[in-house]
N, C-alpha and C positions, 0 to 999 in steps of 0.2 A: 547409926546402923544404915539409914536408907543410903547416906552419903557412899559408905563401905559398899552397899549392895549394888549400885548401880555403877560404880567405879569399877566395879568386878564385871558388870554388865560390858561396861564401854571396853574393859581389856578384851573380854571375850569375841567381842565385835571387832576390835583392830587385829586381834589374835586370827580371826577369820580371813579379814579382809588380806594380812598378810599369807596367808596361806594361798589363797587366790590370785595374789599378786605375783608370788612364787611359781606357781603352776603356768600363770602366763606368761612370765619371763624365761621358763623353760621352755614352752613352747614358741617364742620369738627365736632363741636361741637354736631349737630345732630346724626351724621354717627358714631362718637364714642359713641353715648348715653351717652353724658356726664359723660363718665368714669364709672359711678355707675352699669349701667346696665350692658356694656361690663364686668367689673370687677365680676360681680354676675355670670354671664355663664362663664367666666373661672372658677370661684369656682365649679357651677355644675359639670363642664366637670372634674375638679378632683375629685370630689366626685364619679363620674362616672366610672372613672378610677379604683378608690381603689375597689368600688364596681364589678365591673367587675373582676378584677384581684383574688381578693380572691373568687369570685364563680368559675372561672377557676381553682384557686389552689385545691378547695374542690372538685371540680368533678373529675380531674385528681388522685389525692390521692385516692377517693371510688374507680376510675377504678383500680389504683395501687392493693389496698386492695384486689379488688375481683381477681385481678391475681395472687397474691400471694397466696389467700387461693385455688386457683384451682391449682395451682403448688404444694402448700403443700401437699393437700389431694392427689393429682396424684401421687407425689413421695411415699407418704405413701402407696396408694392402689399399686404401682409398686412393691414395698419392699415386702408386702405381698403376691401378686402374684408370686414374683419371688421366695420366700421361699417355698409358698405352693400348686403352680400351679395354674391354672385357666389362660390359655394364652388366651382364647377365650374370658373372661371377661373382660380381662386385654386390649385387644386390643377393648373393646366396651367401657368400661370406657374412655380411650386415646381417641379415636373419638369425644366422647360427650365434653370431655375438650376441645379439639381444637375447636370443633363447639363454645363453650362458648366463648372461648377467641378471636375467629372470631368475634362474635358479640360484645364485650366489644371494640374491634379495629376498627370496623364499627362505633359504638358510639362518640367513639374519632374525628373520620373523619369527621361525619355530625354533631355532636353537639359540640363539644369541639373546633375544627378546625374555623369554622366561629367566634366563640367568640375571639379565638386569633387573626384574622385576624382583627376584629374591634379595639382590644387593641392595634395590633401592629401601628397602623394608628393614634392615639392619641398622642404618643409624636411628631411626625412631625406635627400636627394639634397643639399644644401646641406651637412650636417654630414658625410657622405663626404666632400664637397670638402676640409672642414677635416682630415679624418682623412688624405687623400692629403698635403695639405701638410705635416703633421707627421711622416709616412713619409718623406716627400722630406729633412726637416731632418734626420731621424735618421741616413739614407743618407751625407747631405753631413757629418755630425757624426763618423761613424765613419770616413768616408774621408780626411778631415784628420787623423785620429789615427794612421790605418794610415801616411800618409806622413810623419807627424812621427817616429813610432818608425823608418821605414825610415832616416830621416836622419842619426837619430842612432845607429842600431845597423848595426853591418857585417856581423852574421851573422844566420841565422834564429832568433830566440828565441820561446819560447814565448806569451810577450804578443804579440808580432808574429803569431804564427798565430792566437791565438785572437780578437783584435781583427780579423784578414782574415775570420775565420769568422763573425764577427758582422757585418761588412760585406755579406759576399755573403747572408746571410740577410735582411737589412735592403733589400738592393738587392732579391730576390727579391719580398719583401714588397710594396715601393713597386711595382714592375712591376706585379703584378697588381691591386693598386687601383687604378694609373693606367689600365689597358685597360680596367677594368668602369667606372670613373666616367667617363671620356671617352664610352665607349657608351651609358652613361646618360643623360649630359646631352643628347649628340647626339640620343638618340631623343626626348628632351622638346621639345628647341629645333625639332626636324623638325616638330612640332605648328604649323601654321599657324595664329596665332591669329585675325586676320583671317579667315580662311575658316571656323573653326570657330565663331566666334562670329556670321559672317553668317547662316550656315545656323539659327542658332536663334533671331536677332533676326527673320530674314525670316518665320520661322514665328511668331514672337509677333505681330508688328507686321501680317502678313497675314491668317493665320487666324483667330487669336484676336481680334484686332481686329474682323474681318467678324464672328465669332459674338457679342462683345458689342455691335456698332451693331445686329444683328438682335435680338438677346433683348431688348436697350433700345425699341425700334422698338416691338416687341410689347407691351412693358410699358407704354411712354407711350401707345400707342394704348387699351391696357386701362384704364390711370387716365383718362385723359383723357373716355372713354366715361362711367365712375364717377361722375366729378367734375360731366360736364354733368347727369347724373340727379339726383344730390346737390343742383344748383344748382337744377335744376327743383322739387326737392320741398322744396326752403327755401323757394324763391319762395311755392308753396302753401299751406306752412305759416305764412309770414307773412302771406299773404291771409285764411287762416281765421282767425290769432290777431286781426287787425285787424277782420274780420267779429264774432267774438266780444265784441271788446271794445265795438263798436259799438250791439250789441246789448244789452249791459250798461248803457252809458250811456243808450238811449234806454228801457231797462225803468225807469232810476232816476229819469229825467225824468216817465215815466208814473206812477211811485210818489209823486213831489212833488206833480204836481197833482193825484192822486187824495185827498190827504192836505189838500191844499188845499181841494179840494171839499166833502170831507167836513167840515170843519172850518166853511165855511159855511154847512151843511145845517143842522148842531146848532144855530149861532146863531138862523138862522130858526124853527127849531122852538121854540128858547125865547121868542123875540117872539110867535110867533102858533101857540097852543097847539091853535086851533081846525080849523086847515088839515087838509084831506084829505090820507089816507095816501099819497095817488096822488102829491102835491106834495112828499114826502119824495124825497131823495137818492138815487139809484139808484148803486151800486156800478161803477166804472168796469169794463168789461171786460177792459181792459188790465192789472188786477192780476192776472188770473189768467194772463196771458203773460209775467209774470216768469221770466227763466232760472232754472233751478234749477242750472246749472253755479258752479262758485264763481268769484270773482273771479280768484283765481291758478291758472291751471291746474297740473296735477302733471306729472312728466315721464312720457313714454311707455315709457321703456326703463330698465331698471335697471342700475345701474353693473356695470362685469365685476370680477367678483370671482377673487383669486389663488386656483388650485385647489390642492390639499392636497401633490400631487404635482410640482409645479411647484418648479425647484432655482433656489437664488438666486444668479445668477451673479456671479462676481465679476470677470471681466473680459469685453469686449463678445463677441459671437458672432463677429466675424470674426477676432478676434485668435486662440481656441482653438475648432474646430469638434468638436463634443461627438460626431459621426458617426466621427471618424477614433481614438477611444480605443479601446485592444486589447482590454478586455473592457467587456462592457455594464455600464452604470453601476450600482452596487447601491444599492436604494432601500430607505429605510425605512418600516416600514410606518405607515400614516396612523393618528393617534390613539393611539401608544403613546408611553411616558416616553421612548424613545430618538428618535423623532421629535420629540418636542416640545425636546428637547435639541440636537438637529441643527439646528431652526427656530431656537432661542436664539442659538447659536453664530453663526450665519449673520446673524442679525440684529445680533446683538454688533459684527461685524467690518464690515457696511454701514454701522452707527451713525457708525465712526471711532475706535473705541477702539483703543487700543495693543494690539498682538498678545500681550504680556507679560500684560494683564490677561483678554484675551480666553478665556485657556487654563486660568486659575485656577480649581478647582473649585468650581460654586456651592454653598450651603448647602443641605442637605436631598437632594443627589443624591450616589449610590452610587460611588466610584472606579471599580468594575468597569465599569459603565455609561457613565459619563463617557469612560473610555480604550476602550470598545467604540465609540461614536459616532465618536470621532476615526480611530481605524483605519480604519474604512469611508470616513470622507473621504479620509484618506490613501491608500488604495488607489484610489478613484474619481481622484484629483487625478493621483497618476503614471501612471498607466492612461491618462489622457488627454494628459499632458507629451511621454509617450514615444511614444505616437501620433502628435503633432504631426509628431516628428522621425524615425519609424521607416522614411521613404523614405531616408535618409542612413545609417542604420544598417544595412549589410549585411554580409554574410559577408566579404567581400574588403575592407572599408574596417575593422570592427572583427573579427577573426577569434576575438579572446579576450575574456571579460568583465572589462575592467580599467579603473581609472582611476590614469592616469598610468604611469610606468615603474616603481612600486614594489609596486603593488598589482592583483592579479589573482585573481579569483574562480572557484571550480570548485563545478559543482553537484552535489548531492546530497539526495534527498528521504527517505531513508530507508525508501523504499518501493518504488517503481519504480526507485529508482537508487540502490544502497547506497552504492557507491563512489564517492567525489567525481570528476567527469571536466571536463575544458575545454570548454567550449562557445564557439560564436560568441556575441557580445553577445545579438543579436536573438534567438535563439534559448534565450539564458539568460534574459533578462526575461520572454519568452512563457510559457517553464515556472515561471519564479518567480511571475508574477500568476495563471497557474491554478492552482499550488499555494494562493498564499493565498485564491484565491476559494473553492476549497474549505475551509479553514478558516472562512472568513466564512457558510459555507452550513451549518457543523455547529451545529446549535440548542443542542448539549452547551458549546459555548464562546461561541458569540454569540447567545442567545436572543433573539426578538423583543420581550418584554419583561421588565421585572426586578420583583422585590417591591419593595414600597414601603415596608418595614421599615426603617429606619435607626437608627444609634445617636445620640445627643447630639451628637457632632462631624459629623454630616451625613454619615456611611459607616460601611459594615461590613466585617467582615473580608475580604480579598481572597481569592478561589478562586486558590489555588496553581498549580494547572494551567493556569487561564485566563493567569496573568502570564506563566507558562514560555512558551505558545506566544505570546502578543503581544511578550515581548522576541523572539522568535525571528522572527516577522512582521517588526517594525520595523527589526531588524537587516539584514535581508534586502533591505526595499526602501529603505534608507541605500543599498545598493551600486548602487543605479538612479540615484538621484541623483548619486552619485562620478562613474558612468560617464557621465553626460548633461554635468556641467559639466567634465570632463577630455577629451571627445570631441567635444560637439555643443554647445558653449556658441555657437560662432559659428554656428550654424542657427538656434538661438534668437534670436542679434542679427540676422540678416537676416530672420526672420519678425516682428520686432518683438515678441517674447513673453518678452524675458530678464525683464523685472520682474515678468511673473506666476511666471517661476519663481522668483526670488530671492523674492518673497512666498509662495510654497507652502512651499518650502524653509526659511524662517525661521520660519516657523509649525510645522513638522514640528520642528526642531531646539529650538525654545524649550518643545515637549511632552515631546519625551523626555528632556531634562536636567529639566525640574521634577519629572516624577516617577521619573526616573533609569530609563530603559527599555532603556538601550543603553549598553553601559561606552563609555570614554573612549578606548580603545585602537581600538575600531570606526570611531571617529570621526576618526582622524588623517587618513585620507585626504584630507578637506576641511580640516584644521585651520586653515588662514589664513583661508580663506573664513568659517569660524566665527566667528572672532574678529572679521571685520570685520562681518558682517551682525549678531551679537548686539550690537556696539557702537553701533550704529545704531538710532535709534528708527523703526518703520515702522507706520505707520496705514493703513485702508481710506481710500481715497477715491471719491467720488462718480462713476460713468462715466455 
């Protein structure tokens, strides 16, 4: 009787549990929108991502095209103004060009950057959708397990209670994830892409095109005026050259006539020596009119020479603008050994040599000064590269200085910040470059000139303090490259500057590996990229 009574009670409990399980299972199906509605939402999210990415690329390319047109017109105008004068007008057009470029930069920040922020969050949202599907499969698996145990067992067992508890936890977790993901996806899809894009396109096509048209009209008018003046000057110069040539030819003819007359006079004197002296030949006055100017006149203007502080540009100005550099460009003192080495390096790269050959220590050069010149070059390059995409590296998009999911860098300089602290990427890089700039300004570490005494092998013993400082600087500069590749490579692609980024990074990696300036474990954040770049030969091309 007791066994029958408890058996009936267990059956009642199993029946109640089955009822709750069935209700939860129905709720899972409702929250999952029976699979079809959620799958349709994910598909809409993918279509939205594709459309948004295409819109951002087109807007970025159009902005880049405007910058290239402005840069090309400005360079042509500068060439004309330099050749034919007009410094005031040159300064005016340059100021207008800067205003136009500043307006395009503002458009990128105000219109393109918000779209990129939305786009950057979509991959994470899709990953959460996968987590939601995984949570749903876990709930269904535990549900089937509980049903299987209930069908084979008539009483309440510990195994049944344990699996029922797991099912309840899994169901609560799934419901939480499902509610959050549905709300977040709905919030993203609530953005009307045609409406968002139309505002940016309207501003770009109407306001910017109007500015470009007015600026180019003014530039064309100025160029036409100077070209007409040059044509007039060229016509006058050609007429003057013709006049000079005519005078030379007339002078030559008179000279020939005078020589012929003198020859005939001498012949008459020989035949009749008793003639009066007044009958002798009188020199043609035209002889004194012979022009003193040479047959081939010299040039009136000397060729333009390259100034000592003019940098050799690896890429055209319209790809990377020096004004976007985070820190002012560090210049070598003209006439010093480091300046000569800097010019030697740039000339070697511009001549088309392989990068592996360009970094080799020249004969008769000290290792310290060779490394010092490269560290300054690397600092200038990284400051310019990061400044080019700094508008995309914000506190919201990059709240940490990271290089992928496995590497996060903390900041500490040992003076102002002793304890390592997490900083947004933009602030981390700004402090890092400021710290490096302070190191480069220290004459004890980076003197303006080095002694010329070297050993027979072309180098002298390195300064240990200098090498420690250099290794620390290069290790931290590598972190900026790691962050740019992991978080902002798509921005360089949109700006058509990824080839310059690869070139600068390959030169950096080849140099630090050649002289063992960074440990291998510090380079693991870009291990695969380094293997790819080092395996491919890269030489400078003429731009």
